[in-house]
C-alpha positions as CSV (number, residue, x, y, z in Angstrom):
1,X,135.3,34.7,305.5
2,X,133.8,37.2,303.2
3,X,135.3,36.3,299.9
4,X,132.9,35.1,297.3
5,X,133.7,32.8,294.4
6,X,136.6,30.3,294.2
7,X,139.3,30.6,296.8
8,X,142.6,31.4,295.3
9,X,146.3,30.9,296.2
10,X,148.9,33.6,296.3
11,X,149.3,33.4,292.5
12,X,145.6,33.8,291.9
13,X,145.0,30.1,290.9
14,X,142.0,28.3,292.3
15,X,142.9,26.4,295.4
16,X,142.2,22.8,294.7
17,X,143.3,19.4,296.1
18,X,145.6,17.5,293.8
19,X,143.8,14.8,291.9
20,X,146.8,13.0,290.5
21,X,149.4,10.5,291.6
22,X,151.3,13.1,293.6
23,X,148.6,12.9,296.2
24,X,148.7,9.6,298.1
25,X,145.1,10.2,299.4
26,X,143.9,10.5,295.8
27,X,145.5,7.1,295.0
28,X,143.7,5.4,297.8
29,X,140.5,7.3,296.9
30,X,140.7,6.2,293.2
31,X,141.5,2.6,294.1
32,X,138.5,2.4,296.5
33,X,136.2,3.6,293.7
34,X,137.7,1.2,291.1
35,X,137.5,-1.7,293.5
36,X,133.7,-1.3,293.4
37,X,133.7,-1.7,289.6
38,X,133.1,2.1,289.1
39,X,135.3,4.7,287.5
40,X,135.8,8.4,288.2
41,X,134.9,11.1,285.8
42,X,137.0,14.2,285.3
43,X,137.3,16.1,288.6
44,X,135.4,19.4,288.8
45,X,134.3,22.0,291.2
46,X,130.6,22.0,291.9
47,X,129.6,25.3,293.5
48,X,127.0,25.4,296.3
49,X,127.3,21.7,297.1
50,X,129.9,21.7,299.8
51,X,131.7,23.9,302.4
52,X,135.0,22.4,301.5
53,X,136.4,25.7,300.4
54,X,136.5,26.8,304.1
55,X,138.5,23.7,305.0
56,X,140.9,24.2,302.1
57,X,141.4,27.8,303.3
58,X,142.9,26.3,306.5
59,X,145.4,24.3,304.4
60,X,143.5,21.0,304.8
61,X,143.2,19.0,301.5
62,X,139.6,18.1,300.6
63,X,138.2,15.7,298.1
64,X,134.5,16.2,297.4
65,X,132.6,13.3,295.8
66,X,129.1,12.1,294.9
67,X,128.4,8.6,293.6
68,X,125.3,9.7,291.7
69,X,126.1,8.5,288.2
70,X,123.8,9.0,285.3
71,X,121.6,11.2,287.4
72,X,120.3,14.6,286.4
73,X,121.6,17.4,288.6
74,X,118.5,18.6,290.5
75,X,120.1,20.0,293.6
76,X,117.5,21.9,295.6
77,X,114.9,21.5,292.8
78,X,111.3,20.7,293.6
79,X,111.7,17.2,292.2
80,X,115.2,16.4,293.5
81,X,115.4,12.6,293.6
82,X,117.6,9.5,293.1
83,X,116.8,6.2,291.6
84,X,116.8,3.4,294.3
85,X,119.6,1.5,292.4
86,X,121.8,4.6,292.3
87,X,121.2,5.1,296.1
88,X,122.0,1.5,296.9
89,X,125.1,1.5,294.7
90,X,126.2,4.7,296.4
91,X,126.1,3.0,299.8
92,X,128.4,0.3,298.5
93,X,130.8,2.9,297.1
94,X,130.9,4.8,300.3
95,X,131.5,1.6,302.3
96,X,134.6,1.1,300.1
97,X,135.8,4.7,300.5
98,X,135.3,4.8,304.3
99,X,137.1,1.5,304.8
100,X,140.0,2.4,302.5
101,X,140.5,6.0,303.6
102,X,140.1,5.2,307.4
103,X,142.8,2.5,307.3
104,X,145.3,4.4,305.2
105,X,148.5,5.6,306.9
106,X,150.5,8.1,304.8
107,X,154.2,7.4,304.5
108,X,155.0,10.6,306.4
109,X,153.0,9.3,309.4
110,X,154.4,5.8,309.5
111,X,156.7,4.9,312.4
112,X,160.1,3.7,311.4
113,X,160.9,0.7,313.4
């Protein structure tokens, strides 16, 4: 892949995973976060923090996420760090996400019995 910048669809729009109620995975994701007492901020694309664009190019929806709330963005800086409380809360959030997402079966995959 040689394209630089945001990956675009055939109409030239940035290729993003739906973060609304039309995406059943988003609903599970959002519920997993709120069940920990947290809330999501406005979705955004953070360049240079993930290789998700390559997965999206293959047509696979991707949700990127970081539970580092109220933390300055110091990615790759000489003093990059997290407060211990933010780190430990992040573990709790990821436990909820992993449990919820790994047990979710989309309607299209459910067996009709």
